[in-house]
Structures are given as C-alpha cells and as structure tokens.
LUMLO-93132 format. One record per atom (N, C-alpha, C): residue in one letter; y negated, x, z; residue number from 1; atom name. Coordinates in nm, 4 decimals. Layout:
pt r->A north->Y east->X up->Z k->NUM a->CA
...
! end
This chain:
pt r->M north->3.2788 east->7.0120 up->13.1237 k->1 a->N
pt r->M north->3.3508 east->7.0194 up->13.0263 k->1 a->CA
pt r->M north->3.2943 east->6.9211 up->12.9134 k->1 a->C
pt r->S north->3.2953 east->6.9437 up->12.8122 k->2 a->N
pt r->S north->3.2603 east->6.8685 up->12.6678 k->2 a->CA
pt r->S north->3.3434 east->6.7762 up->12.6677 k->2 a->C
pt r->A north->3.2574 east->6.6150 up->12.6258 k->3 a->N
pt r->A north->3.3602 east->6.5524 up->12.5438 k->3 a->CA
pt r->A north->3.4788 east->6.5920 up->12.4893 k->3 a->C
pt r->L north->3.4091 east->6.6495 up->12.3948 k->4 a->N
pt r->L north->3.4728 east->6.6955 up->12.2549 k->4 a->CA
pt r->L north->3.5939 east->6.7785 up->12.3016 k->4 a->C
pt r->A north->3.6128 east->6.8175 up->12.3374 k->5 a->N
pt r->A north->3.7791 east->6.8984 up->12.3895 k->5 a->CA
pt r->A north->3.7982 east->6.8733 up->12.4980 k->5 a->C
pt r->Q north->3.8950 east->6.9267 up->12.5971 k->6 a->N
pt r->Q north->3.9543 east->6.9424 up->12.6825 k->6 a->CA
pt r->Q north->4.0495 east->7.0856 up->12.7176 k->6 a->C
pt r->R north->4.0520 east->7.1762 up->12.7547 k->7 a->N
pt r->R north->4.0869 east->7.3267 up->12.7131 k->7 a->CA
pt r->R north->4.2232 east->7.2896 up->12.7944 k->7 a->C
pt r->L north->4.3571 east->7.2908 up->12.7353 k->8 a->N
pt r->L north->4.4830 east->7.3185 up->12.8355 k->8 a->CA
pt r->L north->4.5583 east->7.4655 up->12.7991 k->8 a->C
pt r->P north->4.5603 east->7.4739 up->12.9004 k->9 a->N
pt r->P north->4.6754 east->7.5826 up->12.9650 k->9 a->CA
pt r->P north->4.7962 east->7.6023 up->12.8981 k->9 a->C
pt r->D north->4.8994 east->7.4846 up->12.8742 k->10 a->N
pt r->D north->5.0186 east->7.4841 up->12.8526 k->10 a->CA
pt r->D north->5.0372 east->7.3383 up->12.8325 k->10 a->C
pt r->P north->5.0140 east->7.2945 up->12.6927 k->11 a->N
pt r->P north->5.0971 east->7.1837 up->12.6517 k->11 a->CA
pt r->P north->5.2669 east->7.1627 up->12.6907 k->11 a->C
pt r->S north->5.2590 east->7.0199 up->12.7293 k->12 a->N
pt r->S north->5.3694 east->6.9929 up->12.7292 k->12 a->CA
pt r->S north->5.4704 east->6.9351 up->12.6422 k->12 a->C
pt r->P north->5.5593 east->6.9680 up->12.6335 k->13 a->N
pt r->P north->5.6835 east->6.9193 up->12.4938 k->13 a->CA
pt r->P north->5.6806 east->6.8077 up->12.4477 k->13 a->C
pt r->H north->5.5959 east->6.6854 up->12.5521 k->14 a->N
pt r->H north->5.6033 east->6.5805 up->12.5593 k->14 a->CA
pt r->H north->5.4401 east->6.5248 up->12.4730 k->14 a->C
pt r->S north->5.3344 east->6.6505 up->12.4848 k->15 a->N
pt r->S north->5.1869 east->6.5956 up->12.4490 k->15 a->CA
pt r->S north->5.2283 east->6.5659 up->12.2995 k->15 a->C
pt r->S north->5.0358 east->6.5010 up->12.2841 k->16 a->N
pt r->S north->5.0506 east->6.4897 up->12.1669 k->16 a->CA
pt r->S north->5.0571 east->6.6174 up->12.0453 k->16 a->C
pt r->P north->5.0720 east->6.5817 up->11.9435 k->17 a->N
pt r->P north->5.0457 east->6.6809 up->11.8211 k->17 a->CA
pt r->P north->4.9383 east->6.7951 up->11.8701 k->17 a->C
pt r->I north->5.0231 east->6.9041 up->11.8364 k->18 a->N
pt r->I north->4.9319 east->7.0518 up->11.8289 k->18 a->CA
pt r->I north->4.8859 east->7.0756 up->11.6812 k->18 a->C
pt r->H north->4.7175 east->7.0846 up->11.6164 k->19 a->N
pt r->H north->4.7559 east->7.1154 up->11.5264 k->19 a->CA
pt r->H north->4.6831 east->7.3020 up->11.4796 k->19 a->C
pt r->Q north->4.7735 east->7.3568 up->11.3947 k->20 a->N
pt r->Q north->4.7681 east->7.4709 up->11.4320 k->20 a->CA
pt r->Q north->4.6715 east->7.5211 up->11.2886 k->20 a->C
pt r->I north->4.5318 east->7.5636 up->11.2949 k->21 a->N
pt r->I north->4.4435 east->7.5825 up->11.2010 k->21 a->CA
pt r->I north->4.4349 east->7.7503 up->11.1909 k->21 a->C
pt r->T north->4.4676 east->7.7732 up->11.0916 k->22 a->N
pt r->T north->4.4624 east->7.8954 up->11.0692 k->22 a->CA
pt r->T north->4.3275 east->7.9277 up->10.9496 k->22 a->C
pt r->L north->4.2615 east->8.0514 up->11.0254 k->23 a->N
pt r->L north->4.0880 east->8.0785 up->10.9586 k->23 a->CA
pt r->L north->4.1928 east->8.2492 up->10.8567 k->23 a->C
pt r->W north->4.1135 east->8.2210 up->10.7468 k->24 a->N
pt r->W north->4.1865 east->8.3339 up->10.6564 k->24 a->CA
pt r->W north->4.0834 east->8.3470 up->10.5680 k->24 a->C
pt r->W north->4.0572 east->8.5338 up->10.5558 k->25 a->N
pt r->W north->3.9479 east->8.5502 up->10.4467 k->25 a->CA
pt r->W north->3.9730 east->8.5543 up->10.2888 k->25 a->C
pt r->D north->3.9319 east->8.4705 up->10.2208 k->26 a->N
pt r->D north->3.9916 east->8.4562 up->10.1182 k->26 a->CA
pt r->D north->3.9551 east->8.5996 up->10.0025 k->26 a->C
pt r->Q north->3.9554 east->8.5880 up->9.8841 k->27 a->N
pt r->Q north->3.9236 east->8.7457 up->9.8012 k->27 a->CA
pt r->Q north->3.7529 east->8.7226 up->9.7741 k->27 a->C
pt r->N north->3.6930 east->8.5935 up->9.7686 k->28 a->N
pt r->N north->3.5957 east->8.6543 up->9.7599 k->28 a->CA
pt r->N north->3.4982 east->8.6479 up->9.8994 k->28 a->C
pt r->G north->3.5648 east->8.6818 up->10.0063 k->29 a->N
pt r->G north->3.4808 east->8.7017 up->10.1466 k->29 a->CA
pt r->G north->3.4037 east->8.5895 up->10.2529 k->29 a->C
pt r->K north->3.4928 east->8.4780 up->10.2042 k->30 a->N
pt r->K north->3.4191 east->8.3790 up->10.2694 k->30 a->CA
pt r->K north->3.5860 east->8.2919 up->10.3601 k->30 a->C
pt r->L north->3.5711 east->8.2598 up->10.4736 k->31 a->N
pt r->L north->3.6495 east->8.1796 up->10.5808 k->31 a->CA
pt r->L north->3.6831 east->8.0652 up->10.5087 k->31 a->C
pt r->T north->3.8436 east->8.0439 up->10.4939 k->32 a->N
pt r->T north->3.8644 east->7.9227 up->10.4608 k->32 a->CA
pt r->T north->3.9766 east->7.8540 up->10.5583 k->32 a->C
pt r->F north->4.0312 east->7.7443 up->10.5558 k->33 a->N
pt r->F north->4.0678 east->7.6681 up->10.6430 k->33 a->CA
pt r->F north->4.1545 east->7.5887 up->10.5677 k->33 a->C
pt r->P north->4.2935 east->7.6597 up->10.5221 k->34 a->N
pt r->P north->4.3746 east->7.5745 up->10.3985 k->34 a->CA
pt r->P north->4.4774 east->7.4959 up->10.4872 k->34 a->C
pt r->D north->4.4680 east->7.4657 up->10.6009 k->35 a->N
pt r->D north->4.5716 east->7.3873 up->10.6589 k->35 a->CA
pt r->D north->4.4696 east->7.2973 up->10.7443 k->35 a->C
pt r->M north->4.3558 east->7.2887 up->10.7599 k->36 a->N
pt r->M north->4.2657 east->7.2019 up->10.8601 k->36 a->CA
pt r->M north->4.3377 east->7.0422 up->10.7885 k->36 a->C
pt r->P north->4.3477 east->6.9649 up->10.8904 k->37 a->N
pt r->P north->4.3578 east->6.8194 up->10.8432 k->37 a->CA
pt r->P north->4.2566 east->6.7376 up->10.8262 k->37 a->C
pt r->Q north->4.2439 east->6.6626 up->10.7119 k->38 a->N
pt r->Q north->4.1668 east->6.5917 up->10.6477 k->38 a->CA
pt r->Q north->4.0559 east->6.5040 up->10.8001 k->38 a->C
pt r->T north->4.1161 east->6.4786 up->10.8803 k->39 a->N
pt r->T north->4.1268 east->6.3705 up->11.0425 k->39 a->CA
pt r->T north->4.2178 east->6.4389 up->11.1117 k->39 a->C
pt r->L north->4.1460 east->6.4663 up->11.2190 k->40 a->N
pt r->L north->4.2525 east->6.4329 up->11.3832 k->40 a->CA
pt r->L north->4.2256 east->6.2966 up->11.4354 k->40 a->C
pt r->N north->4.2908 east->6.2974 up->11.5026 k->41 a->N
pt r->N north->4.3489 east->6.1535 up->11.5802 k->41 a->CA
pt r->N north->4.2696 east->6.2106 up->11.7796 k->41 a->C
pt r->V north->4.2047 east->6.1316 up->11.8070 k->42 a->N
pt r->V north->4.1539 east->6.1443 up->11.9751 k->42 a->CA
pt r->V north->4.3102 east->6.1490 up->12.0413 k->42 a->C
pt r->G north->4.3150 east->6.2713 up->12.1507 k->43 a->N
pt r->G north->4.4544 east->6.2816 up->12.2033 k->43 a->CA
pt r->G north->4.5325 east->6.4116 up->12.1251 k->43 a->C
pt r->D north->4.4796 east->6.4310 up->12.0241 k->44 a->N
pt r->D north->4.5916 east->6.5492 up->11.9330 k->44 a->CA
pt r->D north->4.5021 east->6.6638 up->12.0106 k->44 a->C
pt r->S north->4.5998 east->6.7946 up->11.9897 k->45 a->N
pt r->S north->4.5535 east->6.8858 up->12.0351 k->45 a->CA
pt r->S north->4.5512 east->6.9900 up->11.9002 k->45 a->C
pt r->V north->4.3770 east->7.1119 up->11.9341 k->46 a->N
pt r->V north->4.3858 east->7.1722 up->11.8050 k->46 a->CA
pt r->V north->4.4279 east->7.3260 up->11.8546 k->46 a->C
pt r->H north->4.4696 east->7.4023 up->11.7424 k->47 a->N
pt r->H north->4.4670 east->7.5689 up->11.8038 k->47 a->CA
pt r->H north->4.4148 east->7.6721 up->11.6867 k->47 a->C
pt r->F north->4.3350 east->7.7496 up->11.7160 k->48 a->N
pt r->F north->4.2660 east->7.7518 up->11.5965 k->48 a->CA
pt r->F north->4.2755 east->7.9406 up->11.5909 k->48 a->C
pt r->S north->4.3319 east->8.0231 up->11.5063 k->49 a->N
pt r->S north->4.4312 east->8.1171 up->11.4865 k->49 a->CA
pt r->S north->4.4142 east->8.2215 up->11.3740 k->49 a->C
pt r->S north->4.4323 east->8.3266 up->11.3240 k->50 a->N
pt r->S north->4.4574 east->8.4244 up->11.1890 k->50 a->CA
pt r->S north->4.5200 east->8.5204 up->11.2020 k->50 a->C
pt r->P north->4.5785 east->8.5727 up->11.1444 k->51 a->N
pt r->P north->4.6557 east->8.6415 up->11.1104 k->51 a->CA
pt r->P north->4.5821 east->8.7984 up->11.0637 k->51 a->C
pt r->Q north->4.4866 east->8.7529 up->11.0667 k->52 a->N
pt r->Q north->4.3797 east->8.8757 up->11.0298 k->52 a->CA
pt r->Q north->4.2962 east->8.9487 up->11.1432 k->52 a->C
pt r->G north->4.2589 east->8.8532 up->11.2051 k->53 a->N
pt r->G north->4.1964 east->8.9012 up->11.3501 k->53 a->CA
pt r->G north->4.1742 east->8.7944 up->11.4614 k->53 a->C
pt r->T north->4.0928 east->8.8598 up->11.5617 k->54 a->N
pt r->T north->4.0566 east->8.7491 up->11.6626 k->54 a->CA
pt r->T north->3.9516 east->8.6367 up->11.5910 k->54 a->C
pt r->V north->3.9512 east->8.5157 up->11.6529 k->55 a->N
pt r->V north->3.8933 east->8.4319 up->11.6052 k->55 a->CA
pt r->V north->3.8009 east->8.3528 up->11.7401 k->55 a->C
pt r->K north->3.6553 east->8.3225 up->11.7180 k->56 a->N
pt r->K north->3.5654 east->8.2532 up->11.7853 k->56 a->CA
pt r->K north->3.5550 east->8.0865 up->11.6726 k->56 a->C
pt r->I north->3.5260 east->7.9767 up->11.7108 k->57 a->N
pt r->I north->3.5068 east->7.9013 up->11.7308 k->57 a->CA
pt r->I north->3.4121 east->7.8333 up->11.7847 k->57 a->C
pt r->V north->3.2345 east->7.7867 up->11.7408 k->58 a->N
pt r->V north->3.1559 east->7.7438 up->11.8244 k->58 a->CA
pt r->V north->3.1353 east->7.5693 up->11.7798 k->58 a->C
pt r->F north->3.1678 east->7.5436 up->11.8233 k->59 a->N
pt r->F north->3.0805 east->7.3549 up->11.8171 k->59 a->CA
pt r->F north->2.9545 east->7.3803 up->11.8253 k->59 a->C
pt r->L north->2.8405 east->7.2843 up->11.7591 k->60 a->N
pt r->L north->2.7524 east->7.2771 up->11.7441 k->60 a->CA
pt r->L north->2.7015 east->7.1115 up->11.7770 k->60 a->C
pt r->S north->2.5684 east->7.1051 up->11.8561 k->61 a->N
pt r->S north->2.5397 east->6.9892 up->11.8803 k->61 a->CA
pt r->S north->2.4639 east->6.9226 up->11.7397 k->61 a->C
pt r->P north->2.4003 east->6.8138 up->11.7735 k->62 a->N
pt r->P north->2.3673 east->6.7672 up->11.6317 k->62 a->CA
pt r->P north->2.1938 east->6.8167 up->11.6465 k->62 a->C
pt r->F north->2.1883 east->6.8882 up->11.7037 k->63 a->N
pt r->F north->2.0830 east->7.0016 up->11.6971 k->63 a->CA
pt r->F north->2.0807 east->7.1374 up->11.6860 k->63 a->C
pt r->G north->2.2023 east->7.1866 up->11.6520 k->64 a->N
pt r->G north->2.2462 east->7.3079 up->11.5888 k->64 a->CA
pt r->G north->2.2581 east->7.3927 up->11.7183 k->64 a->C
pt r->D north->2.2663 east->7.3337 up->11.8685 k->65 a->N
pt r->D north->2.2942 east->7.4064 up->11.9573 k->65 a->CA
pt r->D north->2.4740 east->7.4304 up->12.0071 k->65 a->C
pt r->P north->2.4759 east->7.5723 up->12.0122 k->66 a->N
pt r->P north->2.6145 east->7.5310 up->12.1036 k->66 a->CA
pt r->P north->2.7035 east->7.4683 up->12.1896 k->66 a->C
pt r->T north->2.7569 east->7.4447 up->12.1794 k->67 a->N
pt r->T north->2.8044 east->7.3452 up->12.3363 k->67 a->CA
pt r->T north->2.9894 east->7.3878 up->12.3739 k->67 a->C
pt r->I north->3.0412 east->7.3902 up->12.2973 k->68 a->N
pt r->I north->3.1871 east->7.4788 up->12.3327 k->68 a->CA
pt r->I north->3.2334 east->7.5457 up->12.2178 k->68 a->C
pt r->T north->3.3048 east->7.6719 up->12.3165 k->69 a->N
pt r->T north->3.3636 east->7.7784 up->12.2058 k->69 a->CA
pt r->T north->3.4827 east->7.7872 up->12.2422 k->69 a->C
pt r->L north->3.5843 east->7.8235 up->12.1731 k->70 a->N
pt r->L north->3.7247 east->7.8312 up->12.1601 k->70 a->CA
pt r->L north->3.7323 east->7.9655 up->12.1122 k->70 a->C
pt r->T north->3.8367 east->8.0206 up->12.1226 k->71 a->N
pt r->T north->3.8846 east->8.1277 up->12.0778 k->71 a->CA
pt r->T north->4.0666 east->8.1316 up->12.0326 k->71 a->C
pt r->E north->4.1374 east->8.1872 up->11.9880 k->72 a->N
pt r->E north->4.2887 east->8.2104 up->11.9175 k->72 a->CA
pt r->E north->4.3434 east->8.2143 up->12.0767 k->72 a->C
pt r->N north->4.2863 east->8.2039 up->12.1923 k->73 a->N
pt r->N north->4.3688 east->8.1691 up->12.3336 k->73 a->CA
pt r->N north->4.3749 east->8.0103 up->12.3703 k->73 a->C
pt r->N north->4.2934 east->7.9455 up->12.2888 k->74 a->N
pt r->N north->4.2545 east->7.8023 up->12.3580 k->74 a->CA
pt r->N north->4.3154 east->7.7338 up->12.2871 k->74 a->C
pt r->V north->4.4391 east->7.6540 up->12.3564 k->75 a->N
pt r->V north->4.4682 east->7.4950 up->12.2918 k->75 a->CA
pt r->V north->4.3593 east->7.3891 up->12.3453 k->75 a->C
pt r->S north->4.2771 east->7.3229 up->12.2701 k->76 a->N
pt r->S north->4.2479 east->7.2339 up->12.3120 k->76 a->CA
pt r->S north->4.2645 east->7.0752 up->12.2454 k->76 a->C
pt r->K north->4.2377 east->6.9562 up->12.3484 k->77 a->N
pt r->K north->4.2596 east->6.8446 up->12.3255 k->77 a->CA
pt r->K north->4.1507 east->6.7778 up->12.3009 k->77 a->C
pt r->L north->4.1571 east->6.6912 up->12.2013 k->78 a->N
pt r->L north->4.0318 east->6.6159 up->12.1546 k->78 a->CA
pt r->L north->4.0283 east->6.4760 up->12.2114 k->78 a->C
pt r->M north->3.8852 east->6.4736 up->12.3078 k->79 a->N
pt r->M north->3.8677 east->6.3344 up->12.3727 k->79 a->CA
pt r->M north->3.7657 east->6.2416 up->12.3222 k->79 a->C
pt r->K north->3.7342 east->6.2999 up->12.2025 k->80 a->N
pt r->K north->3.6068 east->6.2384 up->12.1726 k->80 a->CA
pt r->K north->3.5895 east->6.1839 up->11.9993 k->80 a->C
pt r->G north->3.6120 east->6.1147 up->11.9463 k->81 a->N
pt r->G north->3.5700 east->6.0822 up->11.7850 k->81 a->CA
pt r->G north->3.4713 east->6.1204 up->11.7652 k->81 a->C
pt r->G north->3.4292 east->6.1642 up->11.6009 k->82 a->N
pt r->G north->3.3172 east->6.1611 up->11.5511 k->82 a->CA
pt r->G north->3.3561 east->6.2722 up->11.4936 k->82 a->C
pt r->I north->3.2587 east->6.3328 up->11.4352 k->83 a->N
pt r->I north->3.2637 east->6.4239 up->11.2987 k->83 a->CA
pt r->I north->3.1963 east->6.5499 up->11.3588 k->83 a->C
pt r->Y north->3.2233 east->6.6515 up->11.4152 k->84 a->N
pt r->Y north->3.1947 east->6.7796 up->11.4628 k->84 a->CA
pt r->Y north->3.1541 east->6.8449 up->11.3591 k->84 a->C
pt r->H north->3.0279 east->6.9167 up->11.3706 k->85 a->N
pt r->H north->3.0050 east->7.0785 up->11.2972 k->85 a->CA
pt r->H north->3.0715 east->7.1967 up->11.3995 k->85 a->C
pt r->F north->3.1273 east->7.2930 up->11.3325 k->86 a->N
pt r->F north->3.1141 east->7.4428 up->11.3458 k->86 a->CA
pt r->F north->3.0935 east->7.5344 up->11.3301 k->86 a->C
pt r->Q north->3.0652 east->7.6524 up->11.3991 k->87 a->N
pt r->Q north->3.0232 east->7.8108 up->11.3115 k->87 a->CA
pt r->Q north->3.1918 east->7.8603 up->11.3578 k->87 a->C
pt r->C north->3.2011 east->7.9419 up->11.3021 k->88 a->N
pt r->C north->3.3118 east->8.0443 up->11.3258 k->88 a->CA
pt r->C north->3.3059 east->8.1742 up->11.2902 k->88 a->C
pt r->A north->3.3890 east->8.2853 up->11.3347 k->89 a->N
pt r->A north->3.3812 east->8.3924 up->11.3123 k->89 a->CA
pt r->A north->3.5035 east->8.4928 up->11.3360 k->89 a->C
pt r->L north->3.5449 east->8.5825 up->11.2492 k->90 a->N
pt r->L north->3.6501 east->8.6333 up->11.2829 k->90 a->CA
pt r->L north->3.6743 east->8.7819 up->11.2816 k->90 a->C
pt r->N north->3.7149 east->8.8359 up->11.3738 k->91 a->N
pt r->N north->3.6538 east->8.9596 up->11.3869 k->91 a->CA
pt r->N north->3.5339 east->9.0253 up->11.4172 k->91 a->C
pt r->G north->3.4451 east->8.9238 up->11.4561 k->92 a->N
pt r->G north->3.3096 east->8.9126 up->11.4777 k->92 a->CA
pt r->G north->3.2299 east->8.9238 up->11.4182 k->92 a->C
pt r->N north->3.2887 east->8.8882 up->11.3044 k->93 a->N
pt r->N north->3.1485 east->8.9139 up->11.1712 k->93 a->CA
pt r->N north->3.1616 east->8.7655 up->11.0946 k->93 a->C
pt r->P north->3.0586 east->8.6969 up->11.1688 k->94 a->N
pt r->P north->3.0291 east->8.5562 up->11.1482 k->94 a->CA
pt r->P north->2.8896 east->8.5750 up->10.9761 k->94 a->C
pt r->P north->2.9073 east->8.5724 up->10.8848 k->95 a->N
pt r->P north->2.8077 east->8.4940 up->10.8233 k->95 a->CA
pt r->P north->2.7502 east->8.4067 up->10.8382 k->95 a->C
pt r->A north->2.6309 east->8.3866 up->10.8389 k->96 a->N
pt r->A north->2.5288 east->8.2622 up->10.8745 k->96 a->CA
pt r->A north->2.5899 east->8.1675 up->10.8867 k->96 a->C
pt r->D north->2.6190 east->8.1402 up->10.6926 k->97 a->N
pt r->D north->2.6822 east->8.0428 up->10.6552 k->97 a->CA
pt r->D north->2.8143 east->7.9719 up->10.7050 k->97 a->C
pt r->E north->2.8935 east->8.0476 up->10.7686 k->98 a->N
pt r->E north->3.0616 east->7.9789 up->10.7527 k->98 a->CA
pt r->E north->3.0284 east->7.9225 up->10.8808 k->98 a->C
pt r->G north->3.1348 east->7.8330 up->10.8818 k->99 a->N
pt r->G north->3.1416 east->7.7144 up->10.9431 k->99 a->CA
pt r->G north->3.2654 east->7.5865 up->10.9065 k->99 a->C
pt r->G north->3.2383 east->7.5047 up->10.9937 k->100 a->N
pt r->G north->3.3141 east->7.3654 up->10.8701 k->100 a->CA
pt r->G north->3.2915 east->7.2789 up->10.9967 k->100 a->C
pt r->L north->3.3363 east->7.1310 up->10.9410 k->101 a->N
pt r->L north->3.3713 east->7.0059 up->11.0195 k->101 a->CA
pt r->L north->3.4894 east->6.9807 up->11.0749 k->101 a->C
pt r->I north->3.5179 east->6.8968 up->11.1753 k->102 a->N
pt r->I north->3.6224 east->6.8533 up->11.2177 k->102 a->CA
pt r->I north->3.6128 east->6.6752 up->11.2550 k->102 a->C
pt r->D north->3.6759 east->6.6499 up->11.1986 k->103 a->N
pt r->D north->3.6658 east->6.4733 up->11.2034 k->103 a->CA
pt r->D north->3.7930 east->6.4276 up->11.2800 k->103 a->C
pt r->I north->3.7366 east->6.3734 up->11.3914 k->104 a->N
pt r->I north->3.8006 east->6.2934 up->11.5104 k->104 a->CA
pt r->I north->3.7944 east->6.1288 up->11.4707 k->104 a->C
pt r->V north->3.9104 east->6.1215 up->11.4479 k->105 a->N
pt r->V north->3.8938 east->5.9418 up->11.4455 k->105 a->CA
pt r->V north->3.9897 east->5.8590 up->11.5874 k->105 a->C
pt r->P north->3.9296 east->5.7466 up->11.6525 k->106 a->N
pt r->P north->3.8672 east->5.7272 up->11.5643 k->106 a->CA
pt r->P north->3.7220 east->5.7254 up->11.6192 k->106 a->C
pt r->H north->3.5665 east->5.7054 up->11.5630 k->107 a->N
pt r->H north->3.4827 east->5.7176 up->11.5699 k->107 a->CA
pt r->H north->3.4371 east->5.6389 up->11.6540 k->107 a->C
pt r->K north->3.3526 east->5.6660 up->11.7306 k->108 a->N
pt r->K north->3.3296 east->5.5762 up->11.8668 k->108 a->CA
pt r->K north->3.1373 east->5.6547 up->11.8907 k->108 a->C
! end
C-alpha cells in the first residue's frame, strides 16, 4: 500500500477529520472541486464523491505513473506529507487534462 493513503473500511467516530471532497461538472464541462481544502494534515482522511455520478481518482508518481486509485467507495487516511498530483474521472469520462493537486502538511 502506498505511503500516501491508507484505505479505511469504517473510520471510528474518534478518528481524525474526514474531508468530503465533491467533484462537479461546471457549465463549461470542466471538473471542479469547490470544497477542496487548501491544505490537509497528515492523519486526516479524505472521501471523494459526486452527486453527478461515479468518481475515480488516480494519484500519480513524480513520473506521471498511477500509484493509487480511489473511488467514491473509499475513505482514505493521509499518511505522508507532500504535494500530490491526481487525475480524476466522473462517470468514466476523464478528459486528459482533468485533475488537481492535494497538499498534505507537514511536508517531509
């Protein structure tokens, strides 16, 4: 398993925060993440979803290779600080340039 995220089946109510990150198609056909926090903390968890369909998030290595894939079924605990690039798809339609960054602090 990647050091970036640990998949959690059912987070405890006493665990660290779970950040709900929602993907939306905007009126121009671009994917947006209006509730993406500017930074997240090591130990926080994330859950990607969309009311507009099924979600697939693929985190990339520094060389552009996929390292870990998340779906709307995953809640994942962030284990390693840094800035990570990801690609995303909604309903299996990933335009090549759709994606973003997730900044996990502290950086080490």
